[in-house]
SEMARLO-128116 format. One line per 5 residues: for each residue y, z, x of C-alpha. Coordinates in Angstrom, 3 decimals, decimal comma, padded with zeros to 6 digits. Layout:
% SEMARLO-128116
Y:Z:X ~ ...
***
This chain:
% SEMARLO-128116
000,063:000,063:-020,390 ~ -001,453:002,690:-018,370 ~ 000,838:006,194:-017,395 ~ -000,471:008,252:-014,326 ~ 000,945:011,830:-013,558
000,511:013,740:-010,309 ~ -003,164:016,012:-010,450 ~ -002,896:018,777:-007,826 ~ -007,383:019,039:-008,048 ~ -008,081:015,144:-007,815
-006,789:014,647:-003,908 ~ -009,407:013,542:-002,088 ~ -009,791:012,800:001,788 ~ -010,110:009,145:002,101 ~ -008,601:008,267:005,666
-010,176:007,602:008,143 ~ -008,559:010,182:010,550 ~ -009,285:012,877:008,196 ~ -005,264:014,487:008,133 ~ -004,142:012,341:004,696
-004,825:013,061:001,517 ~ -004,798:010,473:-001,599 ~ -004,062:010,955:-005,060 ~ -004,896:007,730:-006,870 ~ -002,296:006,420:-008,901
-003,783:003,866:-010,332 ~ -005,945:000,365:-009,542 ~ -007,068:-002,930:-010,156 ~ -009,861:-004,784:-010,495 ~ -012,647:-004,483:-008,071
-013,320:-008,714:-007,658 ~ -010,245:-009,834:-008,377 ~ -008,377:-011,721:-005,878 ~ -005,459:-009,226:-007,656 ~ -006,968:-006,445:-007,039
-004,624:-003,385:-005,559 ~ -005,195:000,526:-004,854 ~ -001,278:002,531:-004,967 ~ -001,777:005,876:-004,125 ~ 000,412:008,900:-003,392
-000,648:010,422:000,549 ~ -000,212:014,046:002,014 ~ -000,255:014,096:005,518 ~ -002,708:017,893:006,878 ~ -002,193:017,840:010,311
-001,208:015,276:013,270 ~ -002,703:011,786:012,969 ~ -003,130:008,985:014,457 ~ -004,359:005,321:014,542 ~ -005,151:002,190:016,992
-002,933:-001,057:016,437 ~ -004,968:-002,451:014,244 ~ -004,780:-005,444:010,995 ~ -005,642:-006,304:007,578 ~ -006,886:-008,745:005,448
-004,217:-008,095:003,260 ~ -000,546:-006,563:002,424 ~ 000,753:-003,353:001,802 ~ 004,211:-001,720:000,599 ~ 005,096:001,538:001,967
007,419:004,485:000,269 ~ 008,012:008,076:002,727 ~ 009,499:010,729:000,127 ~ 009,438:013,096:002,199 ~ 009,036:012,634:006,152
009,485:010,012:008,377 ~ 007,144:011,231:011,268 ~ 005,143:008,368:011,501 ~ 006,066:005,180:014,091 ~ 004,240:001,821:013,669
003,713:-000,356:017,573 ~ 006,352:-001,636:019,126 ~ 009,557:000,502:018,310 ~ 009,743:001,231:014,706 ~ 009,709:003,852:012,265
009,857:003,840:008,468 ~ 012,076:006,836:008,055 ~ 012,398:008,661:004,625 ~ 013,529:006,742:002,052 ~ 012,784:003,169:003,253
010,947:000,873:002,353 ~ 008,394:-001,246:004,227 ~ 006,765:-004,348:003,711 ~ 003,694:-005,037:006,083 ~ 002,057:-008,943:005,993
-001,799:-009,918:005,143 ~ -002,674:-010,300:009,017 ~ -000,505:-009,104:010,350 ~ -000,964:-007,076:013,782 ~ 000,968:-002,980:013,918
000,322:000,258:015,368 ~ -000,827:002,361:017,334 ~ -000,104:004,813:014,778 ~ 001,277:007,995:015,778 ~ 002,165:010,076:013,205
002,701:014,020:015,021 ~ 003,463:016,730:011,825 ~ 006,908:017,738:014,655 ~ 008,570:021,202:011,914 ~ 006,431:020,140:008,508
003,328:022,520:006,809 ~ 000,815:020,702:005,723 ~ 001,127:018,600:002,579 ~ 004,815:018,007:002,989 ~ 004,992:014,726:004,407
004,299:013,072:001,295 ~ 004,585:008,873:000,560 ~ 003,534:006,061:-001,658 ~ 001,605:002,837:-000,689 ~ 000,574:-000,198:-002,478
-002,976:-001,653:-001,005 ~ -002,922:-005,353:-002,584 ~ -004,942:-008,614:-002,152 ~ -002,212:-011,020:-000,558 ~ -001,302:-014,966:-000,535
-004,844:-015,480:000,997 ~ -006,899:-015,286:-001,939 ~ -009,221:-012,787:000,700 ~ -008,815:-009,970:-002,499 ~ -008,615:-006,330:-001,774
-011,982:-003,935:-001,823 ~ -012,017:-001,118:-003,802 ~ -012,103:002,455:-002,837 ~ -015,585:002,735:-005,325 ~ -017,300:-000,443:-002,947
-015,765:001,092:000,563 ~ -017,213:004,977:-000,524 ~ -020,648:003,159:-001,528 ~ -021,364:001,202:001,580 ~ -020,547:004,312:004,220
-022,396:006,680:002,077 ~ -025,335:002,910:002,206 ~ -024,341:002,566:006,251 ~ -025,222:005,683:007,095 ~ -028,423:007,024:005,251
-029,536:004,275:007,516 ~ -028,914:005,912:010,701 ~ -024,848:005,050:011,711 ~ -022,435:007,043:011,813 ~ -018,550:006,740:011,315
-016,969:007,890:014,546 ~ -013,197:008,358:013,010 ~ -011,921:004,971:012,140 ~ -015,349:003,209:014,098 ~ -018,928:002,702:013,084
-021,315:003,582:015,556 ~ -025,396:001,579:013,772 ~ -028,545:003,240:014,339 ~ -028,678:000,211:018,245 ~ -025,279:002,457:019,600
-022,956:-000,723:018,817 ~ -019,150:000,174:018,141 ~ -017,058:-001,302:016,071 ~ -014,202:-001,202:014,222 ~ -015,352:000,808:010,624
-013,574:-001,713:007,859 ~ -015,438:-004,939:009,684 ~ -018,864:-003,208:008,971 ~ -017,839:-001,744:005,536 ~ -016,117:-005,510:004,249
-019,691:-006,786:005,617 ~ -021,588:-004,500:004,228 ~ -019,830:-005,113:000,321 ~ -019,560:-008,854:000,877 ~ -022,381:-010,308:003,212
-020,187:-011,918:005,180 ~ -017,760:-011,442:007,675 ~ -013,987:-010,724:007,154 ~ -010,947:-013,281:007,733 ~ -008,378:-012,558:008,448
-004,930:-014,165:007,276 ~ -002,658:-015,734:010,095 ~ 000,268:-013,597:009,035 ~ 003,080:-015,550:007,231 ~ 006,041:-012,625:009,012
005,734:-012,100:012,401 ~ 006,783:-008,541:012,036 ~ 006,849:-005,454:009,216 ~ 010,127:-005,856:007,175 ~ 012,121:-002,764:006,173
014,513:-002,838:003,575 ~ 016,887:000,204:003,789 ~ 018,317:001,170:-000,004 ~ 020,926:003,440:001,482 ~ 022,599:-000,239:002,392
022,207:-002,163:-000,744 ~ 024,623:-002,187:-003,568 ~ 023,661:-001,339:-007,414 ~ 023,968:-004,548:-009,827 ~ 023,320:-004,591:-013,532
020,795:-005,576:-015,050 ~ 020,930:-008,783:-016,819 ~ 021,072:-008,064:-020,674 ~ 020,267:-004,588:-020,217 ~ 022,077:-002,006:-021,246
025,932:-000,850:-019,653 ~ 025,064:001,226:-016,727 ~ 021,771:-000,057:-016,141 ~ 021,659:-000,973:-012,524 ~ 019,784:-001,809:-010,114
018,673:-002,772:-006,330 ~ 016,517:-005,992:-005,631 ~ 015,978:-005,445:-002,417 ~ 012,928:-008,466:-001,272 ~ 010,295:-010,964:-002,280
008,266:-011,742:-000,303 ~ 005,122:-014,923:000,780 ~ 004,343:-017,737:-002,314 ~ 003,342:-015,186:-004,661 ~ 007,265:-013,105:-004,821
005,731:-010,109:-005,178 ~ 009,153:-007,836:-005,554 ~ 010,298:-005,062:-004,600 ~ 013,197:-003,088:-006,503 ~ 015,205:-000,358:-007,822
016,495:000,707:-011,073 ~ 019,126:003,619:-012,419 ~ 019,090:004,850:-015,547 ~ 022,048:006,606:-017,193 ~ 021,185:010,034:-018,794
020,201:008,879:-022,270 ~ 019,855:005,065:-021,573 ~ 017,220:003,753:-022,889 ~ 015,507:000,202:-021,246 ~ 012,757:-001,926:-023,071
011,757:-004,971:-021,189 ~ 008,316:-007,650:-020,912 ~ 007,418:-009,956:-018,190 ~ 005,721:-012,563:-019,298 ~ 004,015:-013,290:-015,309
003,958:-009,950:-013,995 ~ 002,044:-006,551:-013,221 ~ 004,316:-004,107:-013,028 ~ 003,909:-000,927:-011,393 ~ 006,774:001,831:-012,050
007,843:004,506:-010,273 ~ 009,410:008,180:-011,089 ~ 012,187:009,000:-007,973 ~ 014,676:010,842:-009,573 ~ 015,041:012,835:-013,009
013,197:012,417:-016,135 ~ 012,051:010,535:-019,043 ~ 009,867:009,021:-021,530 ~ 008,231:006,157:-021,676 ~ 006,928:004,949:-025,009
007,366:008,887:-026,272 ~ 004,858:009,936:-023,376 ~ 006,952:012,262:-021,041 ~ 007,406:011,551:-017,783 ~ 008,799:012,757:-014,540
008,897:012,907:-010,622 ~ 006,264:011,361:-009,311 ~ 005,259:009,565:-012,934 ~ 003,250:005,876:-012,269 ~ 003,335:002,719:-014,951
001,458:000,489:-014,737 ~ 002,235:-002,963:-016,679 ~ 000,520:-005,735:-017,439 ~ 002,322:-009,129:-018,387 ~ 003,381:-009,751:-021,393
003,370:-005,623:-022,253 ~ 006,529:-004,017:-023,200 ~ 008,285:-001,645:-020,072 ~ 009,988:000,883:-022,774 ~ 012,085:003,946:-020,489
013,939:006,303:-021,861 ~ 016,367:008,303:-019,821 ~ 016,028:011,934:-020,124 ~ 019,649:014,149:-020,168 ~ 019,833:012,970:-015,960
020,162:009,836:-014,805 ~ 016,592:008,034:-014,114 ~ 015,506:006,050:-011,188 ~ 012,475:003,844:-010,971 ~ 010,798:001,874:-008,112
009,741:-000,774:-009,345 ~ 006,793:-003,479:-007,454 ~ 005,828:-007,101:-009,670 ~ 003,345:-008,796:-008,646 ~ 002,747:-011,628:-010,643
-000,187:-013,805:-010,548 ~ -001,756:-015,421:-006,967 ~ -002,432:-018,580:-007,126 ~ -004,402:-020,804:-004,394 ~ -004,268:-024,265:-003,018
-007,131:-026,746:-004,271 ~ -008,237:-026,100:-000,440 ~ -008,581:-023,519:001,202 ~ -006,160:-022,576:004,091 ~ -007,533:-023,517:007,848
-004,892:-020,799:008,538 ~ -007,383:-017,227:009,206 ~ -008,890:-015,354:012,577 ~ -011,998:-014,169:012,586 ~ -012,234:-012,063:015,643
-010,361:-008,890:015,101 ~ -007,349:-010,246:016,741 ~ -005,825:-013,267:017,716 ~ -005,865:-013,430:021,966 ~ -001,582:-012,672:022,347
-002,090:-009,487:020,005 ~ -004,800:-007,852:022,814 ~ -003,607:-004,967:024,453 ~ -004,387:-004,806:028,449 ~ -007,474:-004,763:029,224
-007,851:-001,161:029,881 ~ -006,591:000,189:026,449 ~ -008,850:-001,988:024,615 ~ -012,027:-001,173:026,859 ~ -011,635:003,108:026,038
-011,896:002,480:022,962 ~ -014,162:-000,049:022,110 ~ -014,370:-002,947:020,569 ~ -010,475:-004,111:018,875 ~ -009,766:-002,624:016,076
-008,805:-004,166:012,956
***
């Protein structure tokens, strides 16, 4: 069991745009297909990113602000939850501040190894690779890396090859677009076996891994205990305060309960609402799927040639 709280003295500027600061809430085991990184992000200035894709899954929840567009008409509004499948292109991302002050736009993002089994590179591996690549004469220009020979490449591709010594594989996406759930349109339903009044909104489960997302609500003074024999669960407080295993929890306190570990929650004098992501282990087939690409963009998803040429090699 791990419980973390927001620490205003530990924000990291790890995003290529330089305009997002991250609070690293939880992380997994480097080298494992199940590795993950769960962050709270605050926006300090306008930023943008070209259309790109990743070899891992993402779940996003904007807590304050709905000013980020993800391309092709997609906007993730405040309070909505988005699932971005591994291998799926999205963007260009545009995120103007509009009328908000620096630090006001706030959101949660979970990045994690998907069903392909290609895993997720840890932030420590990424930071070390950046230091080593710049020490040998290269430089990073936003999301791009410019090598000592002048070659311009999407930065994450370079970092992956440096860390693992092999080409980055992009699983062909299992879904045709990001999936957005609007919790306001889901019903609160009783949680089976729980005390009267404990409710949840089940928002969906994704891919053969069956990663699921739900919201939980405990009435004031209510205790709820549960155990999952298979899945890791990550739970974040969105409303109210209370206790977890006798430790005080409040807004944005985050709990990691691994498979078999009991999750014991008690609401305080007000109802307690929580954001929960369940992460069953990855099961790999005996033979690796041939449904992947080595190039950064499949032909059908490339931008018009003029736009592509303006920014160098297609991003990931």
